[in-house]
C-alpha positions as CSV (number, residue, x, y, z in Angstrom):
1,M,-10.9,-10.1,8.4
2,V,-8.6,-12.2,6.1
3,W,-6.2,-9.5,4.9
4,T,-6.3,-7.5,8.2
5,Q,-5.2,-10.5,10.2
6,A,-2.7,-11.8,7.6
7,L,-0.9,-8.5,7.5
8,E,-1.4,-7.9,11.3
9,I,-2.9,-4.5,10.9
10,V,-3.3,-2.9,14.3
11,P,-5.0,0.3,15.4
12,G,-3.3,3.6,14.6
13,V,-1.7,4.8,11.4
14,T,-0.6,2.3,8.7
15,A,1.2,3.5,5.6
16,V,1.0,1.5,2.4
17,I,3.8,1.9,-0.2
18,G,5.1,0.2,-3.4
19,G,3.2,-0.8,-6.5
20,G,0.8,-3.4,-7.8
21,G,-2.4,-2.8,-5.7
22,K,-1.9,-0.2,-2.9
23,T,-5.3,1.4,-3.5
24,T,-7.1,-1.9,-3.7
25,L,-5.4,-3.0,-0.4
26,L,-6.5,0.2,1.3
27,R,-10.1,-0.3,0.2
28,T,-10.0,-4.1,1.2
29,L,-8.5,-3.4,4.6
30,G,-10.9,-0.6,5.2
31,G,-13.9,-2.7,4.3
32,E,-12.9,-5.5,6.6
33,L,-12.2,-3.2,9.5
34,A,-15.4,-1.2,9.0
35,A,-17.5,-4.4,8.8
36,A,-16.0,-5.3,12.2
37,G,-17.4,-2.1,13.6
38,H,-14.2,0.1,13.6
39,A,-14.0,3.7,12.4
40,V,-11.6,3.8,9.5
41,L,-10.1,6.6,7.4
42,L,-8.6,6.2,4.0
43,C,-6.3,9.0,2.8
44,T,-3.0,9.8,1.1
45,T,0.2,11.9,1.5
46,T,0.6,12.0,-2.3
47,K,-2.3,11.8,-4.8
48,I,-5.1,9.3,-5.3
49,F,-8.5,9.2,-6.9
50,P,-11.5,9.1,-4.5
51,F,-12.8,5.6,-3.6
52,P,-16.1,4.9,-5.5
53,G,-18.9,4.3,-3.1
54,I,-17.1,5.5,0.0
55,P,-18.1,8.9,1.5
56,C,-15.3,11.4,0.8
57,V,-14.7,14.5,3.0
58,T,-12.8,17.3,1.2
59,E,-13.6,20.3,3.4
60,G,-15.2,21.1,6.7
61,G,-12.5,19.8,9.0
62,E,-13.1,17.8,12.1
63,A,-16.9,18.5,12.2
64,A,-17.3,17.2,8.7
65,L,-15.3,14.1,9.5
66,R,-17.3,13.4,12.6
67,A,-20.5,13.7,10.7
68,A,-19.3,11.4,8.0
69,V,-18.1,8.6,10.3
70,A,-21.4,8.8,12.2
71,E,-23.1,7.8,8.9
72,S,-20.5,5.3,7.6
73,R,-17.7,3.6,9.5
74,L,-15.5,3.8,6.4
75,V,-14.6,7.3,5.2
76,C,-12.1,8.8,2.7
77,A,-10.6,12.3,3.2
78,G,-8.4,14.6,1.2
79,T,-8.0,17.9,-0.5
80,A,-9.6,18.0,-3.9
81,L,-7.4,18.8,-6.9
82,E,-8.6,20.1,-10.3
83,N,-7.8,16.8,-12.0
84,G,-10.3,14.9,-9.8
85,K,-7.6,13.5,-7.5
86,L,-7.2,14.0,-3.8
87,T,-4.0,15.0,-2.0
88,A,-3.5,15.1,1.8
89,P,-6.4,16.0,4.0
90,E,-6.5,19.5,5.6
91,L,-6.1,18.1,9.1
92,P,-2.7,16.7,10.1
93,V,-2.4,13.0,10.6
94,R,-2.0,13.2,14.3
95,E,-5.5,14.8,14.5
96,L,-7.0,12.3,12.1
97,A,-5.6,9.5,14.3
98,A,-7.5,10.9,17.3
99,L,-10.7,10.7,15.3
100,F,-10.4,7.2,13.8
101,E,-9.3,3.9,15.2
102,Y,-7.5,3.1,12.0
103,V,-5.9,5.5,9.5
104,L,-4.8,3.9,6.3
105,V,-2.5,6.1,4.2
106,E,-1.3,5.6,0.6
107,A,2.2,7.0,0.9
108,D,3.6,7.0,-2.6
109,G,2.8,6.5,-6.2
110,A,4.0,4.0,-8.8
111,A,2.6,5.3,-12.1
112,R,0.5,2.1,-12.4
113,R,3.7,-0.1,-12.4
114,P,3.7,-3.4,-10.4
115,M,7.1,-2.8,-9.0
116,K,8.8,0.3,-7.6
117,A,12.1,1.7,-6.4
118,H,11.9,4.9,-4.4
119,A,13.5,8.3,-5.1
120,P,15.2,10.0,-2.1
121,H,12.1,12.1,-1.4
122,E,9.9,9.0,-1.2
123,P,7.8,7.6,0.4
124,V,6.0,10.3,2.3
125,I,5.4,8.4,5.5
126,P,3.7,10.4,8.4
127,P,5.8,10.4,11.6
128,E,2.8,9.0,13.4
129,T,2.9,5.8,11.4
130,G,3.1,2.6,13.5
131,Q,3.6,0.2,10.6
132,T,4.4,0.3,6.9
133,V,3.2,-2.4,4.4
134,C,4.9,-2.6,1.0
135,V,3.0,-4.0,-2.0
136,A,4.7,-5.7,-5.0
137,G,2.8,-6.9,-8.0
138,A,3.6,-10.3,-9.4
139,S,2.7,-9.2,-12.9
140,G,6.1,-7.5,-12.9
141,F,7.8,-10.9,-13.2
142,R,6.6,-11.0,-16.8
143,R,8.4,-7.8,-17.7
144,T,11.7,-6.1,-18.0
145,I,12.8,-3.6,-15.3
146,R,12.1,-0.8,-17.8
147,E,8.6,-2.1,-18.4
148,G,7.6,-3.3,-15.0
149,A,9.2,-1.0,-12.5
150,H,8.6,2.7,-11.6
151,R,11.9,4.5,-11.5
152,P,13.6,1.7,-13.5
153,E,17.0,3.2,-13.4
154,R,17.1,3.2,-9.6
155,Y,15.4,-0.2,-9.5
156,A,18.1,-1.7,-11.8
157,A,20.9,-0.1,-9.7
158,L,19.5,-1.6,-6.5
159,A,19.0,-5.0,-8.1
160,G,22.5,-5.1,-9.6
161,A,20.9,-5.5,-13.1
162,K,20.2,-3.8,-16.4
163,E,17.0,-2.1,-17.2
164,T,16.5,-4.6,-20.1
165,D,16.7,-7.6,-17.7
166,R,13.5,-9.3,-16.7
167,I,12.5,-9.0,-13.1
168,T,13.1,-12.1,-10.9
169,P,12.2,-12.8,-7.3
170,E,15.8,-12.4,-6.4
171,M,16.0,-9.0,-8.0
172,A,12.8,-7.8,-6.3
173,A,14.0,-9.1,-2.9
174,A,17.3,-7.3,-3.4
175,V,15.6,-4.0,-4.0
176,L,13.2,-4.4,-1.0
177,R,16.1,-5.3,1.3
178,A,18.3,-2.4,0.0
179,E,15.5,0.1,0.7
180,G,14.4,-1.3,4.0
181,L,11.3,0.9,4.1
182,H,8.7,-1.6,5.3
183,R,8.0,-4.1,8.0
184,R,5.5,-6.3,6.1
185,L,5.2,-7.3,2.4
186,L,2.2,-8.2,0.3
187,V,3.1,-9.9,-3.0
188,N,-0.1,-9.2,-4.9
189,Q,-1.4,-10.6,-8.2
190,A,0.0,-14.0,-7.2
191,E,-2.4,-15.7,-9.6
192,L,-0.4,-14.4,-12.5
193,A,2.9,-15.9,-11.4
194,P,2.3,-18.0,-8.3
195,G,5.8,-19.6,-8.2
196,A,7.6,-16.3,-8.4
197,A,5.2,-14.6,-6.0
198,M,5.7,-17.3,-3.3
199,E,9.5,-17.3,-3.9
200,L,9.6,-13.5,-3.3
201,A,7.6,-13.9,-0.1
202,E,10.2,-16.4,1.1
203,L,13.1,-14.2,0.2
204,A,11.7,-11.0,1.6
205,G,13.4,-11.2,4.9
206,C,10.4,-9.8,6.8
207,P,6.8,-10.9,7.4
208,A,5.3,-11.5,3.9
209,I,2.3,-13.0,2.2
210,A,1.7,-13.9,-1.4
211,G,-1.9,-13.6,-2.6
212,S,-4.5,-12.0,-4.9
213,L,-6.6,-9.1,-3.7
214,R,-8.7,-9.5,-6.9
215,L,-9.5,-13.2,-6.0
216,G,-9.5,-12.6,-2.3
217,K,-7.1,-15.5,-1.8
218,I,-3.8,-15.9,0.1
219,F,-1.4,-18.3,-1.5
220,K,1.4,-18.3,1.1
221,E,2.2,-16.8,4.4
222,G,6.0,-16.5,5.1
223,W,6.4,-15.1,8.5
224,M,10.2,-14.7,8.5
225,R,11.0,-11.9,11.0
226,C,13.2,-9.1,10.0
């Protein structure tokens, strides 16, 4: 349970926000927890595509979820949209948390950008959430704010920079600190910019790791408490 232990994922509801690998993190954590014998639900409060190879419940309520988890310890749930994506499940999160040991929720979108600043209505974190993990993609360090960050105008304002400036670990840390939305940070894609990724983990001001979900490798654990 490499990633579960490194991010100190505990039973209950965990929200995942940010950019650069949220969906991959949900699937990775879910796989680890299910392999250890736990009942795990993957879902969203925004919009996601279904997880390939994971049973997905889109209707039928509690009975359908109980039947699905009896067959597979790892289940996805959501309300199907016409474009093939899922939005929030029909059951409220408090009821889902009574059915599953772990509920992992993708709580915002990033338009496939590695970095993100949040609008006032974001993220959509359920009130039952016990912990929030933010993901930042190290591929953003190769780009300008305009290229690498979702909501670049807000990102630049929080970073004290221009949209044409290239993202640095100091800028990314400034944005994360200003927002203060999470308790743990994963700097993903660290193989693309290991020095910058590890520097951000050190500057984060909260429990943070730098690693690569794609490679299954943790480069650095920086457990500085908030």
